[in-house]
C-alpha positions in Angstrom: -8.7 -44.6 123.4 -11.6 -46.3 125.1 -15.0 -45.7 123.6 -18.1 -44.8 125.5 -19.5 -48.3 124.9 -16.4 -49.8 126.3 -16.7 -47.6 129.4 -20.4 -48.5 129.8 -19.4 -52.2 129.5 -16.7 -51.8 132.2 -19.2 -49.9 134.4 -21.9 -52.6 133.9 -19.4 -55.3 135.0 -18.4 -53.4 138.1 -22.1 -52.6 138.9 -23.0 -56.3 138.6 -20.1 -57.3 140.9 -21.2 -54.6 143.4 -24.7 -56.1 143.4 -23.2 -59.5 144.1 -21.1 -58.1 146.9 -24.2 -56.3 148.4 -26.0 -59.6 148.5 -23.1 -61.5 150.1 -23.2 -61.1 153.9 -19.5 -62.2 154.1 -18.4 -59.4 151.8 -18.1 -56.1 153.6 -20.2 -53.2 152.5 -17.0 -51.5 151.5 -16.4 -54.1 148.8 -19.7 -53.2 147.1 -19.2 -49.5 147.6 -15.7 -49.6 146.0 -17.1 -51.5 143.0 -19.9 -49.0 142.7 -17.4 -46.1 142.7 -15.5 -47.8 139.9 -18.7 -48.3 138.0 -19.7 -44.7 138.5 -16.4 -43.5 137.2 -16.7 -45.7 134.1 -20.3 -44.4 133.4 -19.1 -40.8 133.9 -16.3 -41.4 131.4 -18.9 -42.7 129.0 -20.8 -39.5 129.7 -23.9 -41.6 130.6 -25.7 -39.5 133.2 -28.6 -42.0 133.6 -26.2 -44.8 134.7 -24.1 -42.4 136.8 -27.3 -41.4 138.6 -28.2 -45.0 139.1 -24.8 -45.7 140.7 -25.3 -42.7 143.0 -28.7 -44.1 144.1 -27.2 -47.6 144.6 -24.5 -46.1 146.8 -27.1 -44.3 148.9 -29.0 -47.6 149.3 -25.9 -49.4 150.5 -25.3 -46.7 153.1 -29.0 -46.7 154.1 -28.8 -50.5 154.6 -25.9 -50.1 156.9 -27.6 -47.4 158.8 -30.9 -49.2 159.0 -29.2 -52.3 160.4 -27.7 -50.1 163.2 -31.0 -48.6 164.1 -32.8 -52.0 164.0 -30.1 -53.5 166.3 -30.9 -50.7 168.8 -34.7 -51.0 168.8 -34.7 -53.2 171.9 -33.4 -50.2 173.9 -35.3 -47.5 172.2 -38.3 -47.9 169.9 -37.5 -44.5 168.3 -34.8 -46.4 166.3 -37.4 -48.3 164.4 -38.9 -45.0 163.3 -35.4 -43.8 162.2 -34.9 -47.0 160.2 -38.3 -46.5 158.5 -37.5 -42.9 157.7 -34.1 -43.9 156.2 -35.9 -46.4 153.9 -38.7 -43.9 153.1 -36.1 -41.3 152.0 -33.9 -43.6 149.9 -36.4 -46.0 148.2 -38.3 -43.5 146.0 -35.0 -41.9 144.8 -33.6 -45.4 144.0 -36.7 -46.4 142.0 -36.7 -43.1 140.2 -33.0 -43.6 139.2 -33.7 -47.2 138.1 -31.9 -48.8 141.0 -34.9 -51.0 141.7 -33.0 -54.0 143.0 -31.2 -51.8 145.5 -34.5 -50.3 146.6 -35.8 -53.9 147.2 -32.6 -54.7 149.2 -33.4 -51.7 151.5 -36.9 -52.8 152.0 -35.9 -56.4 152.6 -33.5 -55.4 155.4 -36.2 -53.2 156.9 -38.8 -56.0 156.7 -36.4 -58.6 158.2 -35.6 -56.2 161.1 -39.3 -55.9 161.7 -39.7 -59.6 161.8 -41.5 -59.5 158.4 -44.6 -58.3 160.2 -45.3 -55.0 158.6 -48.1 -54.8 156.0 -47.0 -51.3 154.8 -43.5 -52.4 153.9 -44.9 -55.5 152.2 -47.2 -53.3 150.1 -44.3 -51.1 149.1 -42.2 -54.1 148.2 -45.1 -55.3 146.0 -45.3 -51.9 144.3 -41.6 -51.7 143.7 -41.6 -55.2 142.3 -44.4 -54.2 139.9 -42.3 -51.2 138.7 -39.3 -53.6 138.2 -41.5 -56.1 136.3 -43.0 -53.4 134.1 -39.5 -52.1 133.3 -38.3 -55.6 132.4 -41.4 -56.2 130.3 -40.8 -52.9 128.4 -37.1 -53.8 127.9 -37.9 -57.2 126.6 -40.5 -55.7 124.2 -37.8 -53.6 122.5 
């Protein structure tokens, strides 16, 4: 039988690969989503609800990134799409941060900021705040 620690280890490996795929523009979003599903299954088998919740948040971020890109591509025709992209980010980022999927939240914000030509002070301030949460979490983990 596979122990909970082994399931967590397998899940962590798949989650790390999913993150690499999410950062690779040549890898389709499906590749990252598939790895996240596998990671989630592993964490669920380990009965680790915290990591399962993080995988769910990461998956929502990947979907939001795809949807935000679609809306940003259409802003030339209709400025309402920019508002839709902002709303998608505003809905998913706090949930991702709460679940500990901080790097995924930053990916969402980076896509939004790039689509806005990096010219939005509010998004920049949110990125700074999310980075501060990440840095604090890393600091606390290193102190243990």
